[in-house]
C-alpha positions as CSV (number, residue, x, y, z in Angstrom):
1,X,-0.1,0.1,0.0
2,X,1.7,3.1,-1.1
3,X,0.9,6.0,1.5
4,X,-0.4,8.5,-0.9
5,X,-0.2,11.7,1.6
6,X,3.5,11.1,2.3
7,X,4.5,10.6,-1.1
8,X,2.5,13.4,-2.0
9,X,4.3,15.7,0.4
10,X,7.6,14.6,-0.6
11,X,6.9,15.4,-4.4
12,X,5.6,18.7,-3.6
13,X,8.9,19.4,-1.8
14,X,11.1,18.7,-4.8
15,X,8.6,19.9,-7.7
16,X,10.8,19.1,-11.0
17,X,14.0,19.7,-9.4
18,X,15.6,16.0,-10.0
19,X,19.1,17.1,-10.1
20,X,19.0,18.6,-6.7
21,X,17.1,15.9,-4.9
22,X,18.4,15.2,-1.6
23,X,16.0,14.2,0.8
24,X,16.7,12.2,4.1
25,X,17.0,8.3,3.4
26,X,14.4,8.1,6.2
27,X,12.0,10.5,4.4
28,X,12.4,8.5,1.2
29,X,12.1,5.0,3.0
30,X,8.6,6.4,4.5
31,X,7.4,7.7,1.4
32,X,7.8,4.6,-0.1
33,X,7.1,2.3,2.8
34,X,5.0,-0.6,1.1
35,X,5.3,0.7,-2.3
36,X,6.0,-1.9,-5.0
37,X,6.7,0.2,-7.7
38,X,7.2,4.0,-8.8
39,X,6.7,4.9,-12.5
40,X,7.4,8.3,-14.0
41,X,6.5,9.0,-17.6
42,X,8.6,12.0,-19.1
43,X,11.1,12.7,-21.8
44,X,14.2,10.9,-21.4
45,X,16.8,13.5,-20.3
46,X,14.4,14.0,-17.3
47,X,14.0,10.6,-16.4
48,X,17.9,9.9,-16.9
49,X,18.4,12.8,-14.1
50,X,15.7,11.7,-11.9
51,X,17.4,8.1,-12.2
52,X,20.9,9.4,-10.9
53,X,19.2,11.4,-8.3
54,X,17.3,8.4,-6.8
55,X,20.5,6.2,-7.5
56,X,22.5,8.8,-5.4
57,X,20.2,9.1,-2.5
58,X,19.4,5.3,-2.1
59,X,22.1,3.2,-4.1
60,X,21.6,-0.3,-3.6
61,X,18.3,0.3,-1.7
62,X,16.2,0.5,-5.0
63,X,16.3,-0.8,-8.5
64,X,15.9,1.2,-11.4
65,X,15.1,0.5,-15.0
66,X,14.2,3.1,-18.0
67,X,11.8,2.1,-20.4
68,X,11.8,3.6,-24.1
69,X,8.8,2.5,-26.0
70,X,9.1,4.2,-29.0
71,X,6.3,2.5,-31.0
72,X,4.1,3.8,-27.9
73,X,6.0,7.2,-28.1
74,X,6.3,6.5,-24.2
75,X,9.3,7.0,-22.0
76,X,9.3,5.5,-18.3
77,X,11.4,5.2,-15.1
78,X,10.7,2.2,-13.0
79,X,11.7,2.4,-9.5
80,X,11.4,-0.9,-7.2
81,X,12.7,-2.0,-4.2
82,X,15.6,-4.5,-4.2
83,X,13.7,-7.9,-4.3
84,X,10.6,-6.7,-6.5
85,X,11.0,-8.0,-10.2
86,X,8.4,-10.1,-12.5
87,X,10.5,-13.4,-12.1
88,X,10.3,-13.1,-8.2
89,X,6.6,-13.0,-8.7
90,X,6.2,-15.5,-11.2
91,X,8.8,-18.0,-9.2
92,X,6.9,-17.6,-6.1
93,X,3.6,-18.0,-8.0
94,X,4.7,-21.3,-10.0
95,X,6.3,-22.7,-6.0
96,X,2.5,-22.1,-4.8
97,X,1.7,-24.7,-7.0
98,X,4.4,-26.8,-7.1
99,X,5.9,-26.0,-10.6
100,X,9.9,-26.0,-10.9
101,X,11.7,-23.0,-12.3
102,X,12.4,-24.9,-15.4
103,X,9.0,-25.6,-15.8
104,X,7.7,-22.1,-16.3
105,X,7.3,-20.5,-19.6
106,X,8.1,-16.9,-19.8
107,X,7.2,-14.3,-22.3
108,X,8.3,-10.4,-22.5
109,X,9.3,-7.8,-24.3
110,X,11.2,-5.1,-22.4
111,X,14.0,-4.5,-20.4
112,X,11.8,-5.0,-17.2
113,X,11.1,-8.8,-18.7
114,X,14.9,-9.7,-19.1
115,X,15.4,-11.4,-15.4
116,X,12.3,-13.3,-16.1
117,X,13.0,-14.1,-19.7
118,X,16.4,-15.5,-18.5
119,X,15.8,-17.0,-15.7
120,X,12.3,-19.1,-16.6
121,X,12.6,-22.8,-17.9
122,X,12.0,-21.3,-21.7
123,X,12.3,-17.6,-21.9
124,X,10.5,-16.1,-25.1
125,X,10.8,-12.7,-26.3
126,X,8.1,-11.0,-28.4
127,X,9.7,-10.2,-32.4
128,X,8.8,-6.6,-31.7
129,X,10.8,-6.4,-28.1
130,X,13.8,-4.6,-27.1
131,X,17.1,-5.8,-28.0
132,X,17.9,-6.8,-24.2
133,X,14.6,-8.6,-23.9
134,X,15.7,-10.8,-27.5
135,X,19.1,-11.1,-26.2
136,X,18.1,-13.0,-22.9
137,X,15.6,-15.0,-24.8
138,X,16.1,-19.0,-25.5
139,X,13.3,-18.0,-28.3
140,X,11.9,-15.0,-30.3
141,X,8.6,-14.9,-31.7
142,X,7.6,-13.6,-34.7
143,X,6.8,-9.7,-34.8
144,X,3.5,-9.1,-32.9
145,X,1.5,-8.0,-36.0
146,X,1.8,-12.1,-36.9
147,X,-0.4,-13.0,-33.7
148,X,2.9,-13.9,-32.4
149,X,1.4,-14.9,-29.1
150,X,-1.7,-17.3,-30.1
151,X,0.8,-19.1,-32.5
152,X,3.2,-19.4,-29.1
153,X,0.5,-20.5,-27.0
154,X,-0.8,-23.0,-29.7
155,X,2.7,-24.9,-29.9
156,X,3.2,-24.9,-26.0
157,X,-0.5,-26.0,-25.5
């Protein structure tokens, strides 16, 4: 659960001043208490400055990813706790049902999917996906406009 009022106060205190962002570590921790992910949308240069400021303030206490999705005209900065990832969620879900990691098929298309694609028994990247996702994959589908996911699902099931 995100404590919205604390995050709102934090953001009001530092409006648009990413390069000057130097809050106390405890203030950041309080603002993000219980939050799984924070996502910012802005131009890439702004996201890079924000990422640098957050990394300076928190170091290894946070994971960051910048996603540049030109097909969607979208750039995002994702901020996560150090143990938060799609792979950790998929692995824990699989364990709950007695499924081993090498039996998991993971499909993704961007840098936030790389760990999941790499660690799953079969890691699949969508053909339209980011280069990092395609490089991490055991297999790459055809481009998305060819019903690639449906073809993959039919083949595996």
